[in-house]
C-alpha positions in Angstrom: -6.3 -25.5 -33.8 -10.0 -24.7 -32.7 -11.0 -21.1 -32.1 -11.1 -20.3 -28.4 -13.9 -20.9 -26.1 -13.0 -18.1 -23.7 -10.3 -14.8 -23.8 -8.4 -14.2 -21.2 -6.5 -10.3 -21.5 -4.2 -8.1 -19.5 -5.2 -4.6 -18.6 -2.1 -2.6 -18.7 -0.8 -1.9 -22.6 -3.5 -4.4 -23.8 -7.3 -2.6 -22.7 -5.6 0.4 -20.9 -2.6 2.5 -22.8 0.4 2.3 -19.9 0.8 6.6 -20.0 -3.1 6.1 -17.9 -1.6 3.8 -15.2 1.3 5.8 -14.9 0.7 9.1 -15.6 -3.3 9.4 -13.4 -3.7 6.1 -11.3 0.4 5.3 -9.9 0.6 9.5 -9.2 -3.4 9.9 -7.6 -2.3 6.8 -5.3 1.4 7.8 -4.7 -0.3 11.9 -3.1 -2.8 10.0 -1.6 -1.0 7.4 0.2 0.7 9.1 3.4 -3.3 10.3 4.1 -4.7 7.1 3.3 -2.4 5.2 5.5 -3.2 7.6 8.5 -6.5 7.2 8.5 -6.7 3.3 8.1 -3.4 2.7 9.7 -5.5 -0.1 11.8 -6.6 -1.9 8.2 -5.2 -5.8 8.0 -3.2 -4.7 4.3 -0.9 -2.8 6.6 -0.2 -5.5 9.2 0.7 -7.7 6.5 3.5 -4.7 5.0 4.5 -4.8 8.1 5.1 -8.9 7.8 6.5 -8.1 4.6 9.0 -5.4 5.9 9.9 -6.3 9.7 10.4 -2.6 11.1 11.0 0.0 8.3 8.5 2.7 7.9 5.0 1.1 5.9 4.9 4.8 4.2 8.5 4.6 3.0 7.8 1.0 2.5 5.3 1.1 0.0 6.3 4.1 -1.6 9.8 2.6 -2.6 7.9 -0.3 -3.7 5.0 1.8 -5.6 8.3 3.4 -7.6 10.0 0.4 -8.4 6.2 -1.0 -9.3 6.7 -3.6 -7.6 4.2 -6.4 -8.3 3.2 -7.0 -3.9 0.1 -7.4 -3.3 -1.1 -6.1 0.1 1.1 -3.0 -2.1 -1.8 -3.8 -5.3 -4.7 -3.7 -2.6 -4.1 -0.8 -1.2 -3.6 0.9 -4.7 -7.0 -0.1 -4.9 -8.8 1.3 -2.5 -7.4 4.5 -3.3 -8.2 4.4 -6.1 -12.4 3.5 -4.5 -12.4 6.3 -3.8 -11.4 8.3 -6.5 -13.3 6.2 -8.8 -16.2 7.2 -6.8 -15.7 10.8 -6.6 -15.7 11.1 -10.0 -12.0 11.9 -10.1 -10.6 8.9 -12.0 -12.5 8.0 -15.1 -11.0 4.2 -16.4 -9.9 5.0 -19.9 -9.7 1.9 -22.4 -8.8 2.1 -26.4 -11.8 2.6 -28.3 -11.4 -1.3 -30.3 -11.8 -3.2 -26.2 -15.2 -2.7 -25.4 -17.3 -2.8 -28.9 -14.6 -6.4 -29.3 -15.7 -7.2 -26.1 -19.4 -6.9 -25.8 -18.8 -8.2 -29.4 -17.0 -11.9 -28.3 -19.2 -11.8 -24.2 -22.9 -11.4 -26.9 -21.3 -14.1 -29.4 -21.3 -16.4 -26.4 -16.9 -16.9 -25.6 -16.2 -16.7 -21.6 -14.0 -12.9 -20.7 -11.5 -12.5 -18.0 -9.0 -10.7 -17.0 -5.7 -10.9 -15.2 -4.0 -8.4 -14.3 -1.1 -7.8 -11.5 -3.3 -5.0 -10.3 -6.0 -6.2 -7.4 -9.1 -7.5 -8.3 -11.3 -4.6 -6.8 -8.3 -2.5 -9.0 -10.4 -4.5 -12.3 -13.0 -4.2 -11.1 -13.0 -0.4 -10.8 -11.4 0.4 -13.9 -13.8 -1.6 -16.2 -17.6 -0.7 -13.6 -15.8 3.3 -14.5 -14.6 3.1 -17.1 -14.8 5.4 -20.3 -17.0 3.1 -22.4 -19.4 2.8 -18.6 -19.5 -0.2 -16.7 -18.7 -3.6 -19.0 -17.6 -5.8 -15.5 -21.3 -7.9 -16.3 -19.6 -9.0 -19.8 -16.8 -10.7 -17.9 -17.3 -14.1 -16.0 -14.4 -13.8 -14.0 -11.0 -11.9 -12.6 -7.4 -12.9 -11.6 -4.2 -11.3 -10.3 -1.0 -12.0 -8.3 -2.5 -14.3 -5.6 -3.3 -17.3 -8.6 0.5 -16.4 -8.9 3.1 -14.3 -10.5 2.3 -13.0 -14.4 5.6 -15.3 -16.1 5.5 -18.3 -14.3 2.9 -21.4 -16.5 1.9 -22.1 -12.9 -0.3 -19.8 -12.3 -2.7 -19.9 -15.9 -2.5 -24.1 -15.3 -4.4 -22.4 -12.4 -6.2 -19.8 -14.2 -7.7 -22.7 -15.7 -8.8 -24.7 -13.1 -10.4 -21.4 -11.7 -12.4 -20.7 -14.2 -12.7 -24.5 -15.5 -12.1 -24.1 -18.5 -9.2 -26.4 -20.3 -6.1 -24.6 -21.4 -6.3 -25.3 -24.9 -9.6 -22.8 -25.6 -8.1 -19.8 -23.7 -7.2 -17.1 -25.5 -4.5 -15.1 -23.5 -4.3 -11.5 -25.1 -0.8 -9.5 -23.6 1.8 -6.9 -24.2 4.1 -8.3 -22.6 6.2 -11.5 -24.9 7.2 -13.5 -21.4 3.4 -13.7 -19.8 2.7 -15.1 -23.3 5.3 -17.5 -23.1 3.8 -18.6 -20.0 0.5 -19.5 -21.2 1.9 -20.7 -24.2 3.3 -23.7 -21.8 0.4 -24.1 -20.0 -1.0 -24.8 -23.1 -3.1 -21.8 -23.7 -4.0 -20.0 -27.7 -1.5 -16.6 -27.4 -1.8 -13.5 -29.0 0.9 -10.1 -28.6 -0.7 -6.6 -28.7 1.5 -4.6 -30.3 -0.1 -0.7 -30.0 2.1 2.2 -31.0 1.2 4.5 -28.4 2.4 2.3 -26.1 5.8 1.6 -28.2 5.6 -2.2 -27.9 8.2 -4.4 -29.6 6.5 -7.4 -31.5 8.2 -10.7 -30.3 8.2 -13.4 -33.1 6.8 -16.6 -30.8 2.9 -15.4 -30.7 0.8 -14.1 -33.1 0.8 -10.3 -32.8 -2.3 -7.7 -33.6 -2.1 -3.5 -33.3 -5.7 -4.1 -31.9 -8.5 -6.1 -30.5 -10.3 -6.1 -33.9 -7.3 -7.9 -35.7 -7.5 -9.9 -33.1 -10.3 -11.3 -33.9 -9.4 -11.3 -37.2 -6.2 -13.7 -36.4 -7.5 -15.8 -34.2 -11.3 -16.8 -34.7 -13.2 -14.8 -32.8 -16.7 -13.3 -34.1 -15.6 -9.9 -35.7 -16.9 -6.3 -34.9 -19.2 -5.8 -37.4 
């Protein structure tokens, strides 16, 4: 198989510790959600929530979705808007594994096209990489995708990403910690590699290449190696 010319990466458990999402981002949004909804009660995204849960209390609905970690687009949009305020104030800094930024810079400088696909909104993705512990990494990426293209465990979502990026599926390498997501990407024709990071207690699967960090991804998958 030819080396990939583009990399599509997940965030949670792949570039970023799961603990950052669940112990920093989610509590930050949960605490500020009631006040945010009160100030932004006329926002279009609040109307989207009302249409999805007619007759229910908006804040209670959102908190319930958040508690169950539902991948619902209006929730992800609102979380992203709350986090934007936190990043702007310097109260949040995007946490990345130490191997991620050097690899992304090396791969981009080597001519690889880089993309992100996460259940978090595109705005939230840009905030994390734009205010990361390694500086602003957003210029390295060619595009960002969220659940508007479809669920992460369905092959059609990855086919949509290929069309949106104008990259053939076989040229893509998809990186994720979740085997079911990798299965869907492989079904769409992408190359795949599972990140199994000890800190996140990820269980290695048997159907995809397995790497402990981005340096190992480079060695296994034919990408520019870290110096």
